[in-house]
Each structure stands twice: as C-alpha cells, then as structure tokens.
C-alpha positions in Angstrom: 11.2 10.5 7.0 9.9 8.0 4.4 11.4 9.9 1.4 14.8 10.4 3.0 17.3 8.1 1.3 19.1 7.7 4.6 16.3 7.9 7.1 17.3 8.0 10.8 16.3 4.7 12.5 14.9 6.5 15.6 12.8 8.9 13.4 11.5 5.9 11.4 10.6 4.0 14.5 8.7 7.0 15.9 6.9 7.6 12.7 5.9 3.9 12.4 4.7 4.0 16.0 2.4 7.0 15.3 1.1 5.4 12.1 0.3 2.1 13.9 -1.6 4.1 16.5 -3.6 5.9 13.7 -4.2 2.6 11.9 -5.8 1.2 15.0 -8.3 4.1 14.7 -8.8 3.1 11.0 -7.2 6.2 9.5 -6.9 5.0 5.8 -3.9 7.2 5.1 -2.1 5.5 8.0 -2.9 2.0 6.6 -1.6 3.2 3.2 1.6 4.5 4.7 2.2 1.3 6.6 1.8 -0.7 3.4 4.7 1.4 2.0 6.7 0.7 5.2 6.3 -3.1 5.1 6.2 -3.7 1.3 9.9 -3.1 0.8 13.3 -3.7 2.3 14.9 -0.4 3.2 17.7 0.6 5.5 16.5 1.6 9.0 13.0 0.5 8.4 11.1 -2.5 9.8 11.8 -5.8 8.0 9.8 -6.4 4.8 6.6 -8.2 5.7 4.3 -8.7 2.7 1.4 -10.2 4.6 1.4 -7.3 7.0 1.8 -4.8 4.1 -1.1 -6.4 2.2 -3.3 -6.3 5.4 -2.8 -2.5 5.6 -3.3 -2.0 1.9 -6.5 -4.0 1.9 -7.8 -2.1 4.9 -7.1 1.3 3.4 -8.8 0.3 0.2 -11.7 -1.2 2.1 -12.1 2.1 3.9 -12.6 3.7 0.6 -9.2 5.3 0.1 -8.9 5.8 -3.7 -5.1 5.7 -3.9 -5.1 2.3 -2.1 -7.8 1.0 -4.4 -5.7 2.0 -7.4 -2.6 0.3 -5.9 -4.6 -2.9 -5.3 -5.7 -2.7 -8.9 -2.1 -2.5 -10.1 -1.0 -5.2 -7.7 -3.7 -7.6 -9.1 -2.9 -6.6 -12.7 0.9 -7.2 -12.5 2.4 -10.5 -13.4 5.8 -11.9 -12.4 8.5 -11.9 -13.5 7.8 -8.8 -15.7 7.2 -6.5 -12.8 8.4 -6.3 -9.2 5.1 -6.6 -7.2 5.0 -5.1 -3.8 2.6 -7.8 -2.6 2.1 -11.5 -3.1 -1.4 -11.0 -4.4 -2.2 -13.2 -7.4 -2.7 -11.8 -10.9 -6.5 -11.4 -11.1 -7.9 -9.2 -13.8 -11.4 -9.2 -12.3 -10.1 -7.9 -9.0 -7.9 -5.4 -10.8 -10.9 -4.1 -12.7 -13.0 -4.0 -9.5 -10.5 -2.0 -7.5 -9.7 0.3 -10.5 -13.4 1.0 -11.0 -13.8 2.0 -7.3 -10.7 4.3 -7.5 -11.9 5.8 -10.8 -15.4 6.5 -9.3 -13.6 8.8 -6.9 -11.8 10.6 -9.7 -8.5 8.9 -9.0 -6.8 9.5 -12.4 -4.8 6.3 -12.2 -7.9 4.2 -11.8 -8.9 5.0 -15.3 -5.8 3.3 -16.8 -6.2 -0.2 -15.6 
C-alpha cells in the first residue's frame, strides 16, 4: 500500500490502523512505518504531522531498530535549505554521530557513512 503511487484511501486507513495497534505494543518496525506515513504529504494518506512522525522515529530508534537509528543520524546531519528533511530535528553533528554509531554497531551499512 505505501509504495503504490495511487494508494487506495481505505487500504491506507486500514494499514495505518494496524500499524498504530502494533506501535502501541512497541513493535519498532511499526513505529518506523508510521514515521514514513506522517513525515510526508501524500494523496490518500493522513495529513503530514512532523511531531507525530518524529515521535515514532525516536521510539523505533530507542527500541534499537538500526534502520531508524540511521534515519535519525541523517535527519540530524542534514541542514536546510540544502536538503528536504523529513523532520524538524535540528542539525546536530553529535547526535548524528551517536545514532550513526548505534546503527553501525548493528551492521547497518548506512550507519558507517555518517
């Protein structure tokens, strides 16, 4: 559903509902997926909500999900206006390094590049 360029509104709503239920059980993959849902404006998806997106991203990373740790590293590394961040997190190289190191320690390839 999330990769369909013209996702069906009902299918998206059902998927988001299932992800929210899984996130309440602290499934890190659900938190990561919800970050994707709320970080952008897309047709037939919930309205963009950066604070909510960041909450899910931080939770997934805090639960040890390497991909989310790498994403947090990238989001802290980026600086406006050169990139289009998917969060309102401030540029902070110390935090970028911390999250990248945690991701790299789990053999997340992208964590080695920050």
